C-alpha atoms as one frame of an Amber mdcrd trajectory, in Angstrom:
protein
  -7.710 -24.501  -0.097  -3.890 -25.135   1.097  -2.073 -21.765   1.083  -3.054
 -18.115   1.730  -1.253 -15.581   0.361  -1.222 -11.998   1.487  -0.162  -8.994
  -0.081  -0.231  -6.081   2.237   1.433  -2.935   0.392   2.367  -0.514   1.877
   0.825   2.416   0.414   2.595   4.109  -2.614   4.538   1.131  -3.213   2.828
  -0.067  -6.981   0.060  -1.745  -5.250  -2.572  -0.824  -7.355  -0.607  -1.453
 -10.378   0.369  -4.768  -9.617  -2.959  -5.281  -8.301  -4.437  -4.434 -12.208
  -1.892  -7.143 -13.217  -3.258  -9.903 -10.765  -6.996  -8.954 -11.818  -6.103
  -8.855 -15.850  -4.393 -12.168 -15.173  -7.193 -14.263 -13.218  -7.951 -16.470
 -15.854  -4.353 -17.749 -16.262  -4.299 -17.757 -12.249  -7.382 -19.654 -11.864
  -6.298 -22.195 -14.505  -3.144 -23.048 -12.031  -5.379 -23.078  -9.345  -5.082
 -19.245  -7.476  -7.440 -17.445  -6.608  -7.681 -13.535  -6.544 -10.469 -11.419
  -5.924  -9.469  -8.198  -7.295  -9.377  -4.841  -4.964 -12.939  -4.256  -5.360
 -14.045  -7.351  -4.283 -11.405  -7.827  -1.746 -12.532  -3.960   0.026 -16.182
  -5.202  -0.185 -15.751  -8.819   1.504 -13.058  -8.460   3.621 -11.470  -5.266
   4.582 -14.206  -2.856   5.071 -15.641  -5.964   7.396 -11.998  -6.838   9.368
 -14.035  -6.368  12.738 -17.593  -7.358  11.680 -18.973 -10.680  10.408 -17.572
 -11.793   7.198 -19.676 -13.319   5.081 -18.166 -15.287   2.012 -19.502 -13.752
  -1.138 -20.151 -16.531  -3.980 -16.913 -15.457  -5.498 -14.994 -16.355  -2.162
 -16.648 -19.873  -1.589 -15.565 -21.144  -5.344 -12.396 -19.922  -4.453 -11.918
 -21.954  -1.390 -13.538 -25.126  -2.936 -11.379 -25.005  -6.157  -8.061 -23.128
  -5.623  -5.212 -24.062  -3.822  -3.942 -20.606  -2.748  -5.940 -17.716  -2.160
  -4.367 -14.358  -2.717  -5.379 -11.204  -0.997  -3.721  -8.266  -1.800  -5.239
  -4.948  -0.065  -2.906  -2.333   1.360  -5.623  -0.876   3.211  -5.984  -4.349
   5.102  -2.948  -2.641   7.235  -4.457   0.702   7.711  -5.204   3.958   5.945
  -3.209   7.155   5.363  -4.424   9.288   7.986  -1.918  11.346   9.968   0.919
   9.409  11.560   1.060   9.664  15.013   3.055   6.517  16.145   6.553   5.000
  14.880   4.842   2.130  13.800   3.127   4.221  11.301  -0.135   1.989  10.803
  -0.855   1.724  15.141  -3.745  -0.809  14.432  -1.902  -3.468  12.229  -1.862
  -5.965  14.754  -5.483  -5.775  15.614  -6.359  -5.872  11.791  -4.166  -8.652
  11.214  -5.409 -10.857  13.832  -9.082 -10.262  12.844  -8.308 -10.817   9.061
  -6.677 -14.409  10.268  -9.594 -15.151  12.531 -11.852 -14.383   9.596 -10.323
 -16.520   7.224  -9.483 -18.803   9.461  -6.544 -20.334   7.666  -3.055 -21.606
   9.527  -0.972 -21.679   6.407  -0.004 -17.947   5.726   2.660 -15.666   3.500
   2.810 -12.215   4.248   4.490 -10.033   1.053   5.359  -6.347   1.629   7.498
  -3.945  -0.017   8.840  -1.089   1.849  10.525   2.316   0.214  13.037   5.174
   0.782  11.142   6.881   3.633  11.269  10.276   2.777   9.409   9.244  -1.066
   7.257   7.050   1.209   6.519   9.883   3.391   5.628  12.520   0.895   3.521
  10.303  -1.144   1.478   9.002   1.537   0.561  12.581   2.382  -0.555  13.018
  -1.406  -2.874   9.903  -0.710  -3.828  11.715   2.218  -5.040  14.548   0.279
  -6.951  12.489  -2.076  -8.879  11.363   0.975  -9.602  13.491   3.857 -10.240
  17.676   4.180  -6.766  18.968   4.114  -4.150  19.867   6.406  -0.592  20.917
   5.737   2.198  19.104   5.394   3.861  20.253   8.816   0.651  19.204  10.506
   0.233  16.126   8.584   3.947  14.903  10.349   3.116  17.506  13.590   3.064
  13.944  16.145   5.307  11.972  14.233   9.300  11.908  15.126  11.077  11.782
  11.367  14.213  11.185  12.764  13.413   7.777  14.174  11.411   6.322  11.447
  12.142   2.952  10.632  10.274  -0.121   8.749  11.474  -2.766  11.652   8.139
  -1.933  14.070   5.890  -2.598  10.983   7.660  -5.644  10.426   7.974  -7.220
  13.456   4.284  -6.692  14.468   2.731  -8.038  11.553   5.029 -11.094  12.002
   3.630 -11.429  15.630  -0.471 -10.512  14.503   0.495 -13.402  12.022   3.143
 -15.795  13.432   4.914 -15.977  10.171   7.853 -14.677   8.462   7.293 -12.033
   6.297   8.537 -11.496   2.520   9.913  -7.924   2.408  10.983  -6.472  -0.885
  12.319  -2.893  -2.191  10.404  -0.727  -4.137  13.217   0.710  -5.855  13.761
  -2.909  -7.291  10.638  -4.324  -8.844  10.391  -2.649 -11.774  13.373  -4.614
 -12.438  11.963  -7.793 -12.875   7.729  -7.278 -12.554   7.005 -10.838 -13.590
   9.719 -11.808 -10.787   8.574 -10.185  -8.130   4.329 -11.108  -8.844   5.802
 -14.734  -9.180   7.173 -14.381  -5.612   3.957 -13.401  -4.371   2.146 -16.145
  -6.251   4.277 -18.586  -6.363   4.016 -19.328 -10.064   5.972 -19.097 -13.292
   3.367 -17.970 -15.709   2.802 -15.038 -18.388   0.799 -11.978 -16.380  -1.305
  -9.393 -18.383  -0.407  -5.974 -18.517  -1.904  -3.469 -16.039  -4.968  -1.097
 -16.741  -4.098   2.432 -17.922  -4.902   5.859 -16.367  -4.313   7.484 -13.329
  -5.797   5.340 -10.564  -3.156   3.013 -12.002  -0.596   4.883 -11.342  -0.839
   7.952  -8.990   2.135  10.347  -8.478   2.926  12.675  -6.115   1.416  16.020
  -6.522   3.955  18.809  -7.244   5.027  22.023  -5.469   2.607  24.335  -7.381
  -0.061  21.809  -6.798   0.179  22.186  -3.130   0.561  25.699  -3.047  -2.748
  25.631  -5.068  -4.251  23.275  -2.190  -2.962  25.632   0.625  -4.460  28.584
  -1.262  -7.937  26.842  -1.680  -8.162  26.022   2.088  -7.494  29.377   3.201
 -10.498  30.592   1.226 -13.258  27.410   0.606 -14.272  24.650   2.584 -11.532
  21.792   3.467 -13.346  18.786   1.771 -13.040  20.569  -1.292  -9.535  19.379
  -1.170 -10.433  15.680  -2.701 -12.396  16.999  -5.534  -9.488  19.060  -6.765
  -6.507  16.596  -6.280  -8.690  14.235  -8.027  -8.676  16.900 -10.944  -4.913
  17.692 -10.958  -4.605  13.639 -11.269  -6.319  13.744 -14.300  -5.142  16.910
 -16.016  -1.294  17.470 -17.002   0.153  20.658 -15.394   1.427  23.100 -17.429
   4.928  23.667 -17.499   7.768  21.706 -15.554   6.418  20.464 -12.152   8.821
  21.222  -9.390   8.944  18.208  -6.591   7.127  18.912  -3.321  10.355  18.617
  -0.906   8.930  19.692   2.694  11.906  17.669   4.568  15.142  19.791   5.352
  18.470  18.343   4.139  19.580  16.747   7.707  16.379  14.859   7.779  16.541
  13.807   4.147  20.192  12.461   5.519  18.621  11.105   8.319  15.903   9.037
   6.280  18.544   7.705   3.618  20.567   6.434   6.342  17.338   4.747   8.569
  16.470   3.184   5.271  20.055   1.448   4.564  20.161   0.458   8.147  16.776
  -1.183   7.668  17.887  -2.729   4.740  21.154  -3.914   6.546  18.865  -5.553
   9.265  16.762  -7.357   6.763  19.637  -8.257   4.072  18.295  -6.412   1.339
  21.796  -5.084   0.675
């Protein structure tokens, strides 16, 4: 195997959608000597064992022996959607990536990451948190984080330091203009990709203000672990009436986040 290709998220940048397209395209990828495990197999064999001994699965051994490139795509490699307590956003990202590099033992690494408008990202990340953890209010979720200082640069520079390679950065707002071009930039191929699967697990949207208020009410009267079950029900059922967007930030913070994003994109030559 000549090349290790990492697709690192971030969360809520359509990673599951594009992972589905890659998984459904495994045959054509394999025909071009590009191996892809799929998300579930990646989490079982790699992500869940970053700090343990990784014993290669038969599928991974086969990819190593027959492929020129291996794609590892999992946003959880850099961390989860726990409460944000650091401007790094994913505070253990350095240790996790160093561990990954030691486990896979490959020097030729390409890293890809997608960033997005901070306000949309932060709200979506909180909504994803509710799908996996006990309920906390959106105010509690951000109470240890300085929203005004949000920047993608600490995360990107830490990834580059850990992997000792340049990170290829894409803006989420642009990827659906040319999905095939986006996938080609990750795989280093020019091929036709299969469509993604269907269902709420592939494309998960932010919860609405109405849904959030229901979750708040639930937390006041029932155990907090029930949040996950209720959010799952909401994901799989269409809300009656027009949903009201969840917009927890003040106009001042919203404007500051937009300015910070423009500054980040300028520094990254993405404008």
